[in-house]
N, C-alpha and C positions, 0 to 999 in steps of 0.2 A: 440525392435524394438516397436518406440515410437507407444502410445494412439490416435488414432484421430476423432476427436467429428464428421464427414460429417456435412456438410450443408444441410437444407432446404431447397426439390427441390423444396418446397409450392415460396418461398423467394429469388428472381433475385438479391438481394442484401446480401446476406449469405455467408458466406465460409466454410471454410473448416481448422476446429483447433487444435492444438495439449493436449492433455490435462493438461501438462506439461507451457503451454502457458493459456489457463482458469489457474488456479489458477493464475501462475503469475499475469494472470491479473486482478484478484480474490485482492490477497494484497494490490496490487496497492490499487488501489478503497476502500481496508478496510480504508489509512493510508492517503491519498489524503480525504478521507470524513472524515474523523474526526479530519484532520487537518483544512480543510474550517467550523467544525461545530463548530470550540474554535477561529476561526473567524481571524488564522493567516495564515502571508505569512508564504509557504515554509524558509525565515530566521531564523523567528521568531519563528514556530516552533523549529528548530532545534540547535537557541540559548537559547533558554526555557532546553528543554527536552535532548540538548548535546548529538543530530547528529552529525556527517559529510551533514554540506548540501547541500553538492553533492553527496550521499550515497542517501536523504531524494529524489536528483529530480531521479534520476537513480530506484530507486523503485516507485515513482510516475507512472512514465511515463515508468514502467514496462522494461527497459535499462538491468536490476537483479533483483533478482525473494529476496526477503528481510527471512530471513530464519527465521525457529520458535520463537527465540527468542525473534528476533524484531516486528512481531507481536505479540506477546505474551501485553512488552510490549508499543507499541503504545494504547493495550485493556484499559488494566488498566491507560496510562493516558486518556483516552478517559473515564472511571470514577471515573478518580480523576483528573485530571488534576491539580488544583492547591498543594493537598494532591508531587505528583512526583513534579514540576516543584520546590515544596520543599527542598524537600529531599535529588536533584542531585545541586542542588543549592553551 
């Protein structure tokens, strides 16, 4: 049985969400924020860091859950974008 986080009864716009959906949303936000902080479009980010652009879009739009290794990779990109770009070039 999936874990469900109930909506806030004091917020008419809040809604129930599964723990899995919340995790996927947080992962997608990390990826999107990292990319935008670098000032890159999805196409530019995908090309620079060798990520298929369709996969990046699915992750950012929370249509797919990025695996743990992808989250680790994005965190390294966020800390050392030039080094990562050089290594994967």
